[in-house]
A tleap script that builds the chain and sets N, CA, C and O, in Angstrom:
source leaprc.protein.ff14SB
mol = sequence {
  NMET SER LEU VAL LYS PRO ALA GLN PRO PRO
  GLU GLU ALA SER ALA HIE TYR PRO ALA PRO
  GLY THR LYS ASP TYR ALA SER ARG SER VAL
  PRO ARG HIE LEU ALA ARG GLY ALA VAL GLY
  PHE GLY LEU ILE ILE GLY SER VAL VAL LEU
  VAL PRO VAL ALA GLY PRO ALA THR LEU LEU
  ALA ALA PRO LEU ALA LEU ILE ALA PHE ARG
  GLY CYS PRO THR CYS TRP MET ALA GLY LEU
  ALA GLN THR ILE SER ARG GLY ARG LEU GLU
  ARG ARG CYS ALA ASP GLY VAL CYS THR LEU
  SER THR ALA ARG SER VAL CPRO
}
set mol.1.N position { -13.734 26.526 -26.125 }
set mol.1.CA position { -13.755 25.198 -26.671 }
set mol.1.C position { -12.881 25.183 -27.923 }
set mol.1.O position { -12.996 26.047 -28.792 }
set mol.2.N position { -12.004 24.176 -27.993 }
set mol.2.CA position { -11.082 24.066 -29.117 }
set mol.2.C position { -11.581 23.020 -30.102 }
set mol.2.O position { -11.963 21.919 -29.705 }
set mol.3.N position { -11.580 23.357 -31.372 }
set mol.3.CA position { -12.009 22.421 -32.400 }
set mol.3.C position { -10.835 21.774 -33.108 }
set mol.3.O position { -11.028 21.035 -34.073 }
set mol.4.N position { -9.628 22.036 -32.647 }
set mol.4.CA position { -8.433 21.489 -33.272 }
set mol.4.C position { -8.136 20.116 -32.674 }
set mol.4.O position { -8.040 19.968 -31.455 }
set mol.5.N position { -7.991 19.115 -33.539 }
set mol.5.CA position { -7.640 17.775 -33.072 }
set mol.5.C position { -6.127 17.663 -32.958 }
set mol.5.O position { -5.408 18.267 -33.753 }
set mol.6.N position { -5.620 16.894 -31.975 }
set mol.6.CA position { -4.180 16.706 -31.871 }
set mol.6.C position { -3.659 15.947 -33.087 }
set mol.6.O position { -4.378 15.159 -33.700 }
set mol.7.N position { -2.399 16.201 -33.423 }
set mol.7.CA position { -1.800 15.533 -34.581 }
set mol.7.C position { -1.723 14.042 -34.341 }
set mol.7.O position { -1.347 13.605 -33.253 }
set mol.8.N position { -2.076 13.256 -35.344 }
set mol.8.CA position { -2.040 11.804 -35.271 }
set mol.8.C position { -0.906 11.307 -36.153 }
set mol.8.O position { -0.695 11.847 -37.239 }
set mol.9.N position { -0.162 10.279 -35.709 }
set mol.9.CA position { 0.872 9.726 -36.579 }
set mol.9.C position { 0.221 8.994 -37.745 }
set mol.9.O position { -0.930 8.571 -37.633 }
set mol.10.N position { 0.921 8.835 -38.851 }
set mol.10.CA position { 0.355 8.101 -39.973 }
set mol.10.C position { -0.012 6.683 -39.553 }
set mol.10.O position { 0.641 6.104 -38.685 }
set mol.11.N position { -1.064 6.115 -40.170 }
set mol.11.CA position { -1.534 4.792 -39.774 }
set mol.11.C position { -0.462 3.725 -39.913 }
set mol.11.O position { -0.357 2.842 -39.061 }
set mol.12.N position { 0.339 3.791 -40.977 }
set mol.12.CA position { 1.349 2.757 -41.155 }
set mol.12.C position { 2.413 2.814 -40.072 }
set mol.12.O position { 3.039 1.795 -39.781 }
set mol.13.N position { 2.634 3.964 -39.474 }
set mol.13.CA position { 3.631 4.084 -38.412 }
set mol.13.C position { 3.095 3.594 -37.077 }
set mol.13.O position { 3.883 3.224 -36.207 }
set mol.14.N position { 1.779 3.580 -36.887 }
set mol.14.CA position { 1.219 3.215 -35.590 }
set mol.14.C position { 1.486 1.768 -35.237 }
set mol.14.O position { 1.495 1.425 -34.055 }
set mol.15.N position { 1.703 0.906 -36.215 }
set mol.15.CA position { 1.969 -0.496 -35.931 }
set mol.15.C position { 3.406 -0.716 -35.480 }
set mol.15.O position { 3.714 -1.756 -34.897 }
set mol.16.N position { 4.292 0.244 -35.740 }
set mol.16.CA position { 5.697 0.038 -35.454 }
set mol.16.C position { 6.240 0.899 -34.326 }
set mol.16.O position { 7.356 0.663 -33.864 }
set mol.17.N position { 5.498 1.870 -33.876 }
set mol.17.CA position { 5.981 2.759 -32.834 }
set mol.17.C position { 4.954 2.831 -31.714 }
set mol.17.O position { 3.753 2.737 -31.965 }
set mol.18.N position { 5.421 2.998 -30.473 }
set mol.18.CA position { 4.482 3.084 -29.361 }
set mol.18.C position { 3.715 4.402 -29.399 }
set mol.18.O position { 4.154 5.385 -29.997 }
set mol.19.N position { 2.573 4.392 -28.752 }
set mol.19.CA position { 1.788 5.615 -28.645 }
set mol.19.C position { 2.569 6.617 -27.795 }
set mol.19.O position { 3.323 6.213 -26.909 }
set mol.20.N position { 2.402 7.902 -28.048 }
set mol.20.CA position { 3.115 8.901 -27.257 }
set mol.20.C position { 2.785 8.747 -25.770 }
set mol.20.O position { 1.631 8.541 -25.394 }
set mol.21.N position { 3.804 8.849 -24.949 }
set mol.21.CA position { 3.597 8.761 -23.511 }
set mol.21.C position { 3.635 7.340 -22.960 }
set mol.21.O position { 3.465 7.150 -21.755 }
set mol.22.N position { 3.857 6.324 -23.822 }
set mol.22.CA position { 3.932 4.950 -23.346 }
set mol.22.C position { 5.379 4.490 -23.379 }
set mol.22.O position { 6.188 5.000 -24.154 }
set mol.23.N position { 5.696 3.528 -22.536 }
set mol.23.CA position { 7.045 2.978 -22.487 }
set mol.23.C position { 7.205 1.939 -23.589 }
set mol.23.O position { 6.287 1.170 -23.875 }
set mol.24.N position { 8.372 1.928 -24.196 }
set mol.24.CA position { 8.673 0.941 -25.221 }
set mol.24.C position { 9.933 0.199 -24.809 }
set mol.24.O position { 11.019 0.777 -24.782 }
set mol.25.N position { 9.789 -1.063 -24.494 }
set mol.25.CA position { 10.912 -1.889 -24.078 }
set mol.25.C position { 11.275 -2.906 -25.147 }
set mol.25.O position { 12.126 -3.763 -24.911 }
set mol.26.N position { 10.656 -2.830 -26.304 }
set mol.26.CA position { 10.871 -3.808 -27.362 }
set mol.26.C position { 12.245 -3.639 -28.004 }
set mol.26.O position { 12.845 -2.565 -27.964 }
set mol.27.N position { 12.721 -4.720 -28.589 }
set mol.27.CA position { 13.965 -4.713 -29.352 }
set mol.27.C position { 13.616 -4.765 -30.835 }
set mol.27.O position { 12.446 -4.863 -31.207 }
set mol.28.N position { 14.633 -4.698 -31.666 }
set mol.28.CA position { 14.385 -4.738 -33.108 }
set mol.28.C position { 13.981 -6.121 -33.590 }
set mol.28.O position { 13.297 -6.244 -34.605 }
set mol.29.N position { 14.397 -7.173 -32.873 }
set mol.29.CA position { 14.033 -8.532 -33.268 }
set mol.29.C position { 13.944 -9.410 -32.025 }
set mol.29.O position { 14.478 -9.074 -30.968 }
set mol.30.N position { 13.257 -10.543 -32.176 }
set mol.30.CA position { 13.113 -11.467 -31.051 }
set mol.30.C position { 14.466 -12.068 -30.662 }
set mol.30.O position { 14.762 -12.134 -29.469 }
set mol.31.N position { 15.309 -12.514 -31.618 }
set mol.31.CA position { 16.612 -13.044 -31.196 }
set mol.31.C position { 17.455 -12.015 -30.437 }
set mol.31.O position { 18.138 -12.370 -29.476 }
set mol.32.N position { 17.417 -10.753 -30.852 }
set mol.32.CA position { 18.169 -9.714 -30.158 }
set mol.32.C position { 17.626 -9.531 -28.739 }
set mol.32.O position { 18.398 -9.339 -27.799 }
set mol.33.N position { 16.310 -9.589 -28.584 }
set mol.33.CA position { 15.703 -9.433 -27.267 }
set mol.33.C position { 16.068 -10.619 -26.367 }
set mol.33.O position { 16.378 -10.439 -25.189 }
set mol.34.N position { 16.028 -11.819 -26.926 }
set mol.34.CA position { 16.402 -13.000 -26.142 }
set mol.34.C position { 17.879 -12.948 -25.748 }
set mol.34.O position { 18.240 -13.390 -24.657 }
set mol.35.N position { 18.725 -12.420 -26.610 }
set mol.35.CA position { 20.141 -12.270 -26.267 }
set mol.35.C position { 20.316 -11.294 -25.108 }
set mol.35.O position { 21.120 -11.534 -24.207 }
set mol.36.N position { 19.562 -10.188 -25.129 }
set mol.36.CA position { 19.620 -9.239 -24.007 }
set mol.36.C position { 19.184 -9.915 -22.714 }
set mol.36.O position { 19.769 -9.678 -21.657 }
set mol.37.N position { 18.149 -10.762 -22.798 }
set mol.37.CA position { 17.688 -11.479 -21.610 }
set mol.37.C position { 18.730 -12.456 -21.102 }
set mol.37.O position { 18.934 -12.579 -19.895 }
set mol.38.N position { 19.398 -13.157 -22.026 }
set mol.38.CA position { 20.443 -14.098 -21.622 }
set mol.38.C position { 21.587 -13.375 -20.927 }
set mol.38.O position { 22.119 -13.865 -19.930 }
set mol.39.N position { 21.969 -12.213 -21.446 }
set mol.39.CA position { 23.030 -11.424 -20.807 }
set mol.39.C position { 22.581 -10.956 -19.425 }
set mol.39.O position { 23.334 -11.065 -18.457 }
set mol.40.N position { 21.362 -10.440 -19.330 }
set mol.40.CA position { 20.862 -9.935 -18.054 }
set mol.40.C position { 20.744 -11.011 -16.991 }
set mol.40.O position { 21.218 -10.842 -15.867 }
set mol.41.N position { 20.104 -12.128 -17.353 }
set mol.41.CA position { 19.964 -13.216 -16.377 }
set mol.41.C position { 21.318 -13.844 -16.063 }
set mol.41.O position { 21.556 -14.265 -14.931 }
set mol.42.N position { 22.207 -13.913 -17.052 }
set mol.42.CA position { 23.549 -14.434 -16.803 }
set mol.42.C position { 24.315 -13.585 -15.813 }
set mol.42.O position { 25.008 -14.106 -14.939 }
set mol.43.N position { 24.189 -12.265 -15.952 }
set mol.43.CA position { 24.872 -11.370 -15.005 }
set mol.43.C position { 24.332 -11.522 -13.592 }
set mol.43.O position { 25.098 -11.550 -12.629 }
set mol.44.N position { 23.024 -11.620 -13.469 }
set mol.44.CA position { 22.444 -11.762 -12.121 }
set mol.44.C position { 22.841 -13.093 -11.498 }
set mol.44.O position { 23.313 -13.137 -10.362 }
set mol.45.N position { 22.652 -14.169 -12.238 }
set mol.45.CA position { 22.967 -15.498 -11.707 }
set mol.45.C position { 24.466 -15.620 -11.439 }
set mol.45.O position { 24.877 -16.122 -10.392 }
set mol.46.N position { 25.277 -15.161 -12.386 }
set mol.46.CA position { 26.723 -15.249 -12.210 }
set mol.46.C position { 27.222 -14.463 -11.019 }
set mol.46.O position { 28.103 -14.930 -10.297 }
set mol.47.N position { 26.679 -13.286 -10.801 }
set mol.47.CA position { 27.145 -12.469 -9.677 }
set mol.47.C position { 26.808 -13.107 -8.339 }
set mol.47.O position { 27.583 -13.000 -7.389 }
set mol.48.N position { 25.657 -13.771 -8.254 }
set mol.48.CA position { 25.272 -14.415 -6.989 }
set mol.48.C position { 26.047 -15.717 -6.784 }
set mol.48.O position { 26.495 -16.008 -5.674 }
set mol.49.N position { 26.202 -16.494 -7.847 }
set mol.49.CA position { 26.881 -17.784 -7.735 }
set mol.49.C position { 28.367 -17.607 -7.440 }
set mol.49.O position { 28.951 -18.432 -6.737 }
set mol.50.N position { 28.985 -16.565 -7.952 }
set mol.50.CA position { 30.416 -16.370 -7.765 }
set mol.50.C position { 30.799 -15.712 -6.443 }
set mol.50.O position { 31.987 -15.530 -6.177 }
set mol.51.N position { 29.838 -15.354 -5.618 }
set mol.51.CA position { 30.155 -14.731 -4.327 }
set mol.51.C position { 31.029 -15.634 -3.465 }
set mol.51.O position { 32.006 -15.138 -2.903 }
set mol.52.N position { 30.739 -16.947 -3.321 }
set mol.52.CA position { 31.619 -17.788 -2.480 }
set mol.52.C position { 33.036 -17.925 -3.045 }
set mol.52.O position { 33.987 -18.124 -2.290 }
set mol.53.N position { 33.178 -17.821 -4.357 }
set mol.53.CA position { 34.490 -18.016 -4.986 }
set mol.53.C position { 35.307 -16.724 -5.003 }
set mol.53.O position { 36.478 -16.724 -4.623 }
set mol.54.N position { 34.699 -15.636 -5.438 }
set mol.54.CA position { 35.445 -14.392 -5.644 }
set mol.54.C position { 35.098 -13.290 -4.653 }
set mol.54.O position { 35.687 -12.211 -4.708 }
set mol.55.N position { 34.186 -13.530 -3.775 }
set mol.55.CA position { 33.839 -12.534 -2.772 }
set mol.55.C position { 32.685 -11.630 -3.199 }
set mol.55.O position { 32.176 -11.735 -4.315 }
set mol.56.N position { 32.282 -10.741 -2.294 }
set mol.56.CA position { 31.120 -9.896 -2.555 }
set mol.56.C position { 31.321 -8.871 -3.673 }
set mol.56.O position { 30.358 -8.242 -4.113 }
set mol.57.N position { 32.541 -8.698 -4.130 }
set mol.57.CA position { 32.776 -7.754 -5.223 }
set mol.57.C position { 32.052 -8.189 -6.505 }
set mol.57.O position { 31.753 -7.356 -7.361 }
set mol.58.N position { 31.772 -9.490 -6.634 }
set mol.58.CA position { 31.081 -9.960 -7.833 }
set mol.58.C position { 29.645 -9.452 -7.902 }
set mol.58.O position { 29.042 -9.454 -8.975 }
set mol.59.N position { 29.096 -9.022 -6.784 }
set mol.59.CA position { 27.733 -8.478 -6.782 }
set mol.59.C position { 27.650 -7.160 -7.545 }
set mol.59.O position { 26.559 -6.701 -7.883 }
set mol.60.N position { 28.798 -6.557 -7.814 }
set mol.60.CA position { 28.808 -5.320 -8.595 }
set mol.60.C position { 28.396 -5.555 -10.049 }
set mol.60.O position { 28.071 -4.604 -10.760 }
set mol.61.N position { 28.408 -6.808 -10.495 }
set mol.61.CA position { 27.974 -7.124 -11.856 }
set mol.61.C position { 26.450 -7.133 -11.975 }
set mol.61.O position { 25.921 -6.967 -13.074 }
set mol.62.N position { 25.745 -7.322 -10.879 }
set mol.62.CA position { 24.278 -7.402 -10.917 }
set mol.62.C position { 23.622 -6.124 -11.446 }
set mol.62.O position { 22.682 -6.226 -12.235 }
set mol.63.N position { 24.070 -4.924 -11.050 }
set mol.63.CA position { 23.437 -3.722 -11.615 }
set mol.63.C position { 23.604 -3.590 -13.134 }
set mol.63.O position { 22.801 -2.923 -13.786 }
set mol.64.N position { 24.628 -4.212 -13.693 }
set mol.64.CA position { 24.788 -4.183 -15.146 }
set mol.64.C position { 23.633 -4.902 -15.849 }
set mol.64.O position { 23.313 -4.608 -17.000 }
set mol.65.N position { 23.016 -5.846 -15.138 }
set mol.65.CA position { 21.864 -6.548 -15.713 }
set mol.65.C position { 20.715 -5.579 -15.962 }
set mol.65.O position { 19.931 -5.772 -16.891 }
set mol.66.N position { 20.611 -4.546 -15.146 }
set mol.66.CA position { 19.542 -3.567 -15.339 }
set mol.66.C position { 19.685 -2.852 -16.678 }
set mol.66.O position { 18.689 -2.457 -17.284 }
set mol.67.N position { 20.911 -2.689 -17.132 }
set mol.67.CA position { 21.134 -2.081 -18.447 }
set mol.67.C position { 20.675 -3.034 -19.538 }
set mol.67.O position { 20.026 -2.616 -20.497 }
set mol.68.N position { 21.011 -4.321 -19.396 }
set mol.68.CA position { 20.595 -5.308 -20.396 }
set mol.68.C position { 19.082 -5.460 -20.420 }
set mol.68.O position { 18.492 -5.637 -21.486 }
set mol.69.N position { 18.454 -5.393 -19.258 }
set mol.69.CA position { 16.993 -5.547 -19.172 }
set mol.69.C position { 16.250 -4.267 -19.542 }
set mol.69.O position { 15.037 -4.305 -19.748 }
set mol.70.N position { 16.942 -3.144 -19.629 }
set mol.70.CA position { 16.320 -1.826 -19.777 }
set mol.70.C position { 15.360 -1.566 -18.617 }
set mol.70.O position { 14.258 -1.049 -18.803 }
set mol.71.N position { 15.792 -1.926 -17.456 }
set mol.71.CA position { 14.972 -1.762 -16.254 }
set mol.71.C position { 15.119 -2.996 -15.387 }
set mol.71.O position { 16.215 -3.322 -14.932 }
set mol.72.N position { 14.035 -3.662 -15.165 }
set mol.72.CA position { 14.021 -4.856 -14.327 }
set mol.72.C position { 13.644 -6.071 -15.183 }
set mol.72.O position { 13.297 -5.905 -16.353 }
set mol.73.N position { 13.703 -7.280 -14.631 }
set mol.73.CA position { 13.280 -8.448 -15.410 }
set mol.73.C position { 11.832 -8.346 -15.896 }
set mol.73.O position { 11.501 -8.873 -16.958 }
set mol.74.N position { 10.978 -7.682 -15.142 }
set mol.74.CA position { 9.591 -7.500 -15.581 }
set mol.74.C position { 9.531 -6.597 -16.810 }
set mol.74.O position { 8.724 -6.823 -17.712 }
set mol.75.N position { 10.383 -5.580 -16.844 }
set mol.75.CA position { 10.458 -4.705 -18.021 }
set mol.75.C position { 10.920 -5.510 -19.235 }
set mol.75.O position { 10.440 -5.294 -20.348 }
set mol.76.N position { 11.845 -6.427 -19.019 }
set mol.76.CA position { 12.316 -7.268 -20.111 }
set mol.76.C position { 11.180 -8.152 -20.627 }
set mol.76.O position { 11.035 -8.336 -21.835 }
set mol.77.N position { 10.379 -8.697 -19.714 }
set mol.77.CA position { 9.232 -9.542 -20.122 }
set mol.77.C position { 8.216 -8.723 -20.914 }
set mol.77.O position { 7.680 -9.194 -21.917 }
set mol.78.N position { 7.951 -7.495 -20.462 }
set mol.78.CA position { 7.026 -6.631 -21.206 }
set mol.78.C position { 7.582 -6.322 -22.586 }
set mol.78.O position { 6.837 -6.280 -23.565 }
set mol.79.N position { 8.886 -6.106 -22.666 }
set mol.79.CA position { 9.527 -5.859 -23.950 }
set mol.79.C position { 9.466 -7.068 -24.859 }
set mol.79.O position { 9.336 -6.919 -26.074 }
set mol.80.N position { 9.558 -8.267 -24.295 }
set mol.80.CA position { 9.440 -9.479 -25.096 }
set mol.80.C position { 8.060 -9.564 -25.726 }
set mol.80.O position { 7.928 -9.893 -26.905 }
set mol.81.N position { 7.028 -9.266 -24.938 }
set mol.81.CA position { 5.662 -9.265 -25.482 }
set mol.81.C position { 5.513 -8.200 -26.562 }
set mol.81.O position { 4.875 -8.447 -27.585 }
set mol.82.N position { 6.092 -7.020 -26.350 }
set mol.82.CA position { 6.029 -5.963 -27.358 }
set mol.82.C position { 6.780 -6.358 -28.626 }
set mol.82.O position { 6.317 -6.090 -29.735 }
set mol.83.N position { 7.925 -6.990 -28.463 }
set mol.83.CA position { 8.721 -7.388 -29.621 }
set mol.83.C position { 7.992 -8.439 -30.448 }
set mol.83.O position { 7.989 -8.376 -31.677 }
set mol.84.N position { 7.381 -9.397 -29.779 }
set mol.84.CA position { 6.657 -10.451 -30.488 }
set mol.84.C position { 5.435 -9.892 -31.205 }
set mol.84.O position { 5.139 -10.298 -32.329 }
set mol.85.N position { 4.728 -8.970 -30.572 }
set mol.85.CA position { 3.486 -8.458 -31.158 }
set mol.85.C position { 3.711 -7.328 -32.150 }
set mol.85.O position { 2.796 -6.977 -32.895 }
set mol.86.N position { 4.914 -6.748 -32.178 }
set mol.86.CA position { 5.177 -5.626 -33.083 }
set mol.86.C position { 4.939 -6.046 -34.527 }
set mol.86.O position { 5.481 -7.049 -34.992 }
set mol.87.N position { 4.132 -5.277 -35.221 }
set mol.87.CA position { 3.815 -5.573 -36.607 }
set mol.87.C position { 2.626 -6.506 -36.752 }
set mol.87.O position { 2.093 -6.656 -37.852 }
set mol.88.N position { 2.201 -7.133 -35.668 }
set mol.88.CA position { 1.042 -8.026 -35.720 }
set mol.88.C position { -0.205 -7.356 -35.162 }
set mol.88.O position { -1.328 -7.670 -35.555 }
set mol.89.N position { 0.018 -6.427 -34.239 }
set mol.89.CA position { -1.091 -5.697 -33.646 }
set mol.89.C position { -0.977 -4.231 -34.038 }
set mol.89.O position { 0.118 -3.709 -34.246 }
set mol.90.N position { -2.106 -3.593 -34.131 }
set mol.90.CA position { -2.130 -2.193 -34.541 }
set mol.90.C position { -3.084 -1.426 -33.634 }
set mol.90.O position { -4.204 -1.869 -33.379 }
set mol.91.N position { -2.637 -0.290 -33.158 }
set mol.91.CA position { -3.468 0.562 -32.326 }
set mol.91.C position { -4.042 1.657 -33.208 }
set mol.91.O position { -3.304 2.351 -33.908 }
set mol.92.N position { -5.356 1.810 -33.174 }
set mol.92.CA position { -6.023 2.854 -33.954 }
set mol.92.C position { -6.823 3.740 -33.008 }
set mol.92.O position { -7.538 3.261 -32.128 }
set mol.93.N position { -6.684 5.024 -33.212 }
set mol.93.CA position { -7.407 5.987 -32.389 }
set mol.93.C position { -8.243 6.877 -33.296 }
set mol.93.O position { -7.745 7.421 -34.282 }
set mol.94.N position { -9.517 7.020 -32.953 }
set mol.94.CA position { -10.407 7.900 -33.698 }
set mol.94.C position { -11.398 8.510 -32.716 }
set mol.94.O position { -12.040 7.798 -31.944 }
set mol.95.N position { -11.514 9.807 -32.751 }
set mol.95.CA position { -12.451 10.542 -31.888 }
set mol.95.C position { -12.250 10.228 -30.415 }
set mol.95.O position { -13.220 10.108 -29.666 }
set mol.96.N position { -10.994 10.093 -29.994 }
set mol.96.CA position { -10.696 9.875 -28.587 }
set mol.96.C position { -10.871 8.448 -28.109 }
set mol.96.O position { -10.721 8.178 -26.918 }
set mol.97.N position { -11.187 7.523 -29.014 }
set mol.97.CA position { -11.363 6.115 -28.654 }
set mol.97.C position { -10.290 5.303 -29.367 }
set mol.97.O position { -10.166 5.360 -30.590 }
set mol.98.N position { -9.516 4.545 -28.593 }
set mol.98.CA position { -8.446 3.733 -29.177 }
set mol.98.C position { -8.825 2.261 -29.106 }
set mol.98.O position { -9.373 1.793 -28.108 }
set mol.99.N position { -8.523 1.541 -30.176 }
set mol.99.CA position { -8.784 0.111 -30.222 }
set mol.99.C position { -7.524 -0.613 -30.670 }
set mol.99.O position { -6.659 -0.031 -31.325 }
set mol.100.N position { -7.429 -1.880 -30.314 }
set mol.100.CA position { -6.310 -2.723 -30.681 }
set mol.100.C position { -6.840 -3.813 -31.593 }
set mol.100.O position { -7.777 -4.525 -31.233 }
set mol.101.N position { -6.249 -3.948 -32.769 }
set mol.101.CA position { -6.705 -4.956 -33.712 }
set mol.101.C position { -5.495 -5.540 -34.431 }
set mol.101.O position { -4.376 -5.049 -34.285 }
set mol.102.N position { -5.730 -6.588 -35.205 }
set mol.102.CA position { -4.642 -7.157 -35.977 }
set mol.102.C position { -4.256 -6.210 -37.087 }
set mol.102.O position { -5.112 -5.562 -37.691 }
set mol.103.N position { -2.975 -6.132 -37.355 }
set mol.103.CA position { -2.467 -5.205 -38.371 }
set mol.103.C position { -2.828 -5.699 -39.768 }
set mol.103.O position { -2.868 -6.898 -40.041 }
set mol.104.N position { -3.085 -4.743 -40.627 }
set mol.104.CA position { -3.338 -5.078 -42.030 }
set mol.104.C position { -2.009 -5.383 -42.683 }
set mol.104.O position { -1.006 -4.726 -42.404 }
set mol.105.N position { -1.998 -6.389 -43.562 }
set mol.105.CA position { -0.752 -6.679 -44.275 }
set mol.105.C position { -0.547 -5.633 -45.347 }
set mol.105.O position { -1.461 -5.295 -46.099 }
set mol.106.N position { 0.674 -5.128 -45.401 }
set mol.106.CA position { 1.013 -4.085 -46.377 }
set mol.106.C position { 1.728 -4.759 -47.532 }
set mol.106.O position { 2.751 -5.411 -47.322 }
set mol.107.N position { 1.210 -4.618 -48.762 }
set mol.107.CA position { 1.860 -5.292 -49.905 }
set mol.107.C position { 3.173 -4.679 -50.254 }
set mol.107.O position { 3.838 -5.130 -51.186 }
savepdb mol mol.pdb
quit
C-alpha cells in the first residue's frame, strides 16, 4: 500500500489548464475561437459549393477544415464551451474526489 499522493497542480493553475489526460480544444480567446470556426466552416462550405464550378479538386480544401477545427466540428463546439468557461469554472480535486465550482476571483 502506497501512502504517497500524486502531485497536484497549484490551485490557481487548475482554472486555466485542463486536468491531465483530458483533451483541451479551447483557444486563447472567444474571438480567436470564433475565427477558427469561421475558417473551418468556410472551407467545408466553400469546397462543396465550388464543386460544380471548379470540379472535384475543390474537395481537397475540406480536410484543411479539420486543422482549423482541431478535429471535427464537434471538437470545435467542445472547444467553444471550454473557451467560454475558462477562468469561470474551477476543478478541485481532494482525496480522489473532483468537483466543479465557480472560480474564485483573484485580486
